[in-house]
C-alpha positions as CSV (number, residue, x, y, z in Angstrom):
1,M,60.4,-28.1,-61.0
2,Y,57.1,-29.1,-60.1
3,P,56.3,-29.7,-56.5
4,T,56.2,-33.3,-55.4
5,T,53.1,-35.0,-54.1
6,T,54.5,-35.0,-50.6
7,T,55.0,-31.2,-50.8
8,L,51.5,-30.7,-52.1
9,V,50.0,-32.9,-49.4
10,F,52.1,-31.0,-46.8
11,A,51.0,-27.7,-48.2
12,L,47.3,-28.7,-48.3
13,G,47.5,-30.1,-44.7
14,F,49.2,-26.9,-43.5
15,G,46.7,-24.7,-45.4
16,S,43.8,-26.8,-43.9
17,L,45.3,-26.5,-40.5
18,L,45.7,-22.8,-40.9
19,M,42.1,-22.4,-42.1
20,V,40.8,-24.5,-39.1
21,C,42.9,-22.4,-36.7
22,C,41.5,-19.2,-38.3
23,G,37.9,-20.6,-38.0
24,F,38.5,-21.4,-34.3
25,W,40.0,-18.0,-33.7
26,L,37.0,-16.3,-35.4
27,A,34.5,-18.5,-33.4
28,Y,36.4,-17.6,-30.2
29,R,36.3,-13.9,-31.0
30,Q,32.6,-14.1,-31.8
31,Q,31.9,-16.0,-28.6
32,R,33.9,-13.5,-26.6
33,Q,31.9,-10.6,-28.1
34,Q,28.7,-12.3,-27.3
35,L,29.9,-13.0,-23.7
36,D,30.8,-9.3,-23.3
37,A,27.4,-8.2,-24.6
38,L,25.7,-10.7,-22.3
39,S,27.8,-9.4,-19.3
40,K,26.8,-5.8,-20.0
41,R,23.1,-6.8,-20.4
42,L,23.3,-8.7,-17.1
43,E,24.8,-5.7,-15.4
44,R,21.9,-3.5,-16.7
45,L,19.3,-6.0,-15.6
46,Q,20.9,-6.3,-12.2
47,S,20.8,-2.5,-11.9
48,A,17.2,-2.4,-13.0
49,F,16.3,-5.2,-10.5
50,D,18.0,-3.3,-7.7
51,M,16.0,-0.1,-8.5
52,T,12.8,-2.1,-8.7
53,S,13.6,-3.8,-5.4
54,D,14.3,-0.4,-3.7
55,C,11.0,0.9,-5.1
56,G,9.2,-2.1,-3.8
57,I,10.6,-1.5,-0.3
58,G,9.5,2.1,-0.4
59,V,6.0,1.1,-1.5
60,G,5.9,-1.5,1.2
61,R,6.8,1.2,3.8
62,K,4.1,3.5,2.4
63,V,1.5,0.7,2.5
64,M,2.4,-0.1,6.2
65,A,2.1,3.6,7.0
66,M,-1.3,3.8,5.3
67,E,-2.5,0.7,7.2
68,K,-1.6,2.4,10.5
69,R,-3.5,5.5,9.4
70,L,-6.5,3.3,8.4
71,Q,-6.5,1.6,11.8
72,A,-6.4,5.0,13.5
73,T,-9.2,6.2,11.3
74,E,-11.3,3.1,12.1
75,L,-10.7,3.5,15.8
76,K,-11.8,7.1,15.6
77,Q,-14.8,6.2,13.5
78,N,-15.8,3.6,16.2
79,E,-15.4,6.2,18.9
80,L,-17.6,8.6,16.9
81,E,-20.2,5.9,16.3
82,S,-20.3,5.2,20.1
83,T,-20.8,9.0,20.6
84,D,-23.7,8.8,18.1
85,I,-25.3,6.2,20.3
86,Q,-25.2,8.7,23.1
87,K,-26.9,11.2,20.9
88,V,-29.7,8.7,20.3
89,S,-30.1,8.5,24.1
90,Y,-30.4,12.3,24.4
91,N,-32.9,12.4,21.5
92,E,-34.9,9.7,23.1
93,A,-34.8,11.5,26.5
94,V,-36.0,14.7,24.9
95,R,-38.8,12.8,23.2
96,L,-39.8,11.1,26.5
97,L,-39.7,14.5,28.3
98,G,-42.1,15.9,25.7
99,M,-44.4,13.0,26.6
100,G,-44.2,13.9,30.3
101,A,-41.6,11.4,31.5
102,A,-40.0,12.0,34.9
103,V,-36.2,12.3,35.6
104,E,-36.1,8.8,37.0
105,D,-37.6,7.4,33.8
106,L,-34.9,9.0,31.8
107,V,-32.2,7.6,34.0
108,R,-33.6,4.1,33.7
109,S,-34.6,3.9,30.1
110,C,-31.9,6.1,28.4
111,G,-28.9,5.4,30.5
112,L,-28.3,9.0,31.5
113,T,-26.9,10.1,34.7
114,R,-29.3,12.0,37.1
115,A,-27.4,15.2,36.4
116,E,-27.9,14.8,32.6
117,A,-31.6,14.0,33.0
118,N,-32.1,17.0,35.3
119,L,-30.3,19.3,32.8
120,L,-32.4,18.1,30.0
121,K,-35.6,18.6,32.1
122,A,-34.4,22.1,33.0
123,L,-33.7,22.9,29.3
124,Q,-37.0,21.6,28.2
125,T,-39.0,23.5,30.8
126,S,-37.1,26.8,29.9
127,Q,-37.5,26.3,26.2
128,P,-41.3,27.0,25.9
129,K,-40.8,30.3,27.9
130,H,-38.0,31.3,25.5
131,Q,-40.0,30.4,22.4
132,A,-43.0,32.4,23.7
133,R,-40.8,35.5,24.2
134,N,-39.5,35.3,20.6
135,R,-43.0,35.2,19.1
């Protein structure tokens, strides 16, 4: 009782079909595992991207705050520099007074008010008396 050719062909066909189905099932299972791994990786990357984006927003806010502070500092520096110009006027006025300039000369050439020029004149005339007493 040997199997007939038809039975052998049928058995071989069924075995081949079974092997092909097992191959497809294994390939599907492997693809499903890869898809799951890629989904998990995508979730981790999305989380990392969100954290990086949040950090970037925080850094941007800090940069904007620093720019505001820098602008305020530049404004204050400009104010101080304009004050320094006034100091130069006072120094020039004292130098001119030492050379014998009149109050009117100080008002014209140094841009001082008459009261400032009179004060400088009074301070300079009282200074030699004060220095003479300290000697």
